[in-house]
Structure formats: C-alpha cells, structure tokens
N, C-alpha and C positions, 0 to 999 in steps of 0.2 A: 967267561966273564961277564958273570950279571951284575945289576944294578947299574946298566948302563941306561942315559935316557936316549929313547927312540923318538923321531918328530916323523912327522907326513907332511904332505905340499898343501899349501894355503887353499888349492883348489878342489882339493881330495874332500870326501866326506865317508865317515865310519859310519856303518845302519846295522843296525840289529834289531830284532821283536823278541819278546818272551811272552811267554803265556802270563796269566794273572796270579803265580806264584813265583813269576821271577827264572822261569826255565828257558833257556836261549832256544827259539824255534826256528831264526832265521839270523843269518849274519853275511855282510856283504863279503867280497873280496877282501877288500882292506881290513874288514874286521878281523877274518880270520888270519889273514899275514900279521897284522901288528899284535894278535896274541900269543902268537908263536904255537898255538896249537892246531889241530887239524879241524877240518869241520865236523868231523865224527865225535873228535873229543869234547866239541862244545855244544852239539845238540843235546837237547833234554838237560842240560847241567845248569845247576844256578848259574845266574848273572855274577854273582859276587865270587866266583872262580878267577874273576880279575880283580878283585878289591886287593888295593894295596894298602898296607899297615900303616901309611902315614896319614888315610884319611881319616878326616873327624867322623865319628858315627853319625852327630848331629846331620851333617849334610843329607845323608841316605834317610834320616829321619824324617826330614823336610820334603826328600824327592817322593817317598814312599806315602806321605800321607797328602800330597799335592794329587799325584797320579791316581791313587785310589778314590780320592775325592772329585775325579773327573776333570782335574785342571792339568794343563801343561806348567813343567818347570824347566828352567834354566840353572844349569848348576857347571863349575869347573871340577873334572874329576881326574885324580893320579890314579893310571891302572897299573896293576902288575902281570907282566906276560908269562908263558910256560916256564920260560927261562929264570926269571927272577928281574929280567929289565923293567923298564918302566915308559910310560907315555902320558903326557896331559892331554886332557880333549875340553874342549868347552860342548856342552851335551844340551840338547834339545829334547826332552823326552815328554812325551804324549801318551794317553790312554787311544785306544781306536774304540770304537761303538760298532755294536750290530744293529741290526733293524729295529731293535726295541729300545736303542737308545740304553743298553746296559753295555759295560766295559768288557770288552772281548779279549783284548791282550794289550801290551804296551810296545810303543815304537819310539828307536832314539837315533836320534841323526847327532854325530859330533863332528865339529870342525877343529881345526887348529887353534889354541886359543893365542891369543898376542902375549909378548913378552912385557908389556905395560901390564896387561890384568894378571899373571903368572908373579908379576912383582908382589902385587897385594896378596893374591889367592896364597901364596905359599907363606907369607908371615902369618896370615889368618889362620891358616888351618894348622899351623904349628902351636897357635898359642891356642886354640878350641882344642886341638888334642891334649896339649898339657893340662887344658882345664878337664878334660874326660879323665884323662890317667889320676888326675887327684881328686876329682869330684863327681864323676861319672856324666851321663851322657847331660843331665839336668843341669849340672855346673856350666857347659859349654854352651846349652842351648840358651842360658839366661845371660852369659856373655854376649852371644851373638846377638840377640834382642836389645841388651843395652847399647852394642854398637850402633845397630840400624836406628835404634830412638835418637841417638846422639846425631847420625847422619840426618835425622828426618825423612828416612827411604826405606821403605817395602824392601822385603828381600829382593824380589824380582827388580825392584829400581834399582838397589844396590849391584846388581851382578849385571846387568844391561849398561849400567854405566862405567864399567871399567874397559 
C-alpha cells in the first residue's frame, strides 16, 4: 500500500553525503531505513532517486545554486521511498571543502519538520508546482521571489521563520 506518509522521531537525524554530481556516497542507518532501499541500492546513485513528484523544481534550483556557490541552505523536502511512500524533512545542506577551500562534496542533515511549517510549505509547494506546470520553472521562481518581496524576507529568513 504505497503513498503512505512515514515519519521519524524529533530526536533523530537523517544524514547523507554526495559527490559533486549529487551521487550518494554515504547514508546513515536512518537515511537507508526511511528510503526503503538497501545501502547498495543507494550508493553511487543520484540523490534525486528520492525526489517526490510533488516537489517544485525551483526548490532544487535554489538548493544547487547555493551549495555550488559554497553556501549552506535550509529547505523543506518531500522525499519518495522505493515503494512509493513519502516523508517530509527539514534539510540543512552544506558543501564540504578540501584543504584548498575547493568544494569536495555535499553533506545533508535532515530533521523532522514541525506541523506548523509543513502547513505553510505544503500550500506553497502546491502553488509553485502549479506555476511550473503552466509556465515552467521561471514562473514558479518569479512567484516565490514575489512572495519573499511581499514578506520583506530573504529565502533563508522565510524558511527559518516557519
């Protein structure tokens, strides 16, 4: 029975690392358990193996532009499991640097999001997704930027305020 929402504890953390192309190089036990895949099925696979179709592309555009620029980002993400179930996370994604300050890989720590934050995010993502279906990623990006402008907040300030 797929399409069931899975959850994890408030004190638990999902951790993964990827190479510069977004291929999984490490996942902690909770990452593996929540995904429904075995460790071998996950290693060296693109992280977007977990991408849920309800996720607006603009969120990943923001995420990748930040981490490739050497900056951290916080984001709410709906992930899809191997059997079609899903789970929400509040992700903190950071680049890791080598001794020369070049980005060597990416690291993500996810915690359970609050219900309050998800109420806002689910509605926002639904609207962004509709914009993308009708006008592409540029339409959803314009809508997100307009929302942030109206609130007088940066993306980071908005996400951290939820």
